N, C-alpha and C positions, 0 to 999 in steps of 0.2 A: 221067938223072933216077932218083932212088931211089924205089922203091915200098915202102911199109910196109904189111904185113898184120898183122892181129891174130893172136896165138897161139891164142886160144880165143874162142868166142862163147857166149852163153847160148842155151838152147833157144828162148826167145821171140824172140831176134834171128834165129835160123835160120828160124823160122816166118815172120818178117816178110820176110827177104831172099829166101827161096825162093818164098814166096807160097802155098804149099800145106802147111798144118800136117800133114795126113794123110800126105803123102809123107815129110816129115821123121820122123814117128812110125814109119813103116815102116822107114826107114833105121836109126833107133835100135834098133828091135825086132830087126831081122835083122843087126845088126852092121856095117852099111855105114859108120857113123861111129864114131869113138872118143870115149867119154865120159871127160872129164878129171876131173870131179867129179859124182857122183850127187846129184841134188836130194833134198830132204827137207824137213822142217819148218824153215821160215825161210830156206831157200837154194834156188837154182834149179840145174838141171842145166846143166853147162858142157861144150861140145863142142869138140874139137880142130878148128881152122879148116881145116887142110890135108886132114883126112879128110872134112870137109864139101864142100870143093871137089872131091875125088876122087869122092865119091858123086854129085855134080852132073854131073861129066864122064861117069861111067858111064851116068847117066840120059840125057844128051844123045846118047850113042852108041846108045840104044835099049834098054838094060837096064832092067828094072823089078823092084823087090823084090817078093816074094810079098805077098799081102794080110795084114793083121793078123788074128789069130784072131777078133776081133769082126766083121770084115768077112766072114769065111768063114761064121760062124754066121748072119749076116743075109743071106747069098747075094748080097752086093754084088760087082759087077764094075766096076771103075773103071780106066780108062786115062788117063794124063795125057799132055799134049802138051809135049815138051821145048822147043819153040820159044817158048812163052809165058813161059819162065823165063830166056831168054837175056839180057834186059835186067836182070833182077833181080840177078845176080851181077856184072854189068859195072859198076854204079854204086855 
């Protein structure tokens, strides 16, 4: 059976698939995923799908990107649970 994967996904699709927009924002900010096209007026940011999968695998292994600057300013400490995302990328 042949599996077809997209070459790229929009940022909003990545938010939906991963289920945690803040985590995807961290990946974007800290270079864990490759941006194919930067969003702007009238167009959305497009992310390389393979780099999104690689970031997800790193996250499942227990790696976590540093907080965003806005999170540091607010003193937020958030830890995500990789198990809750296992089904997100499977389907």
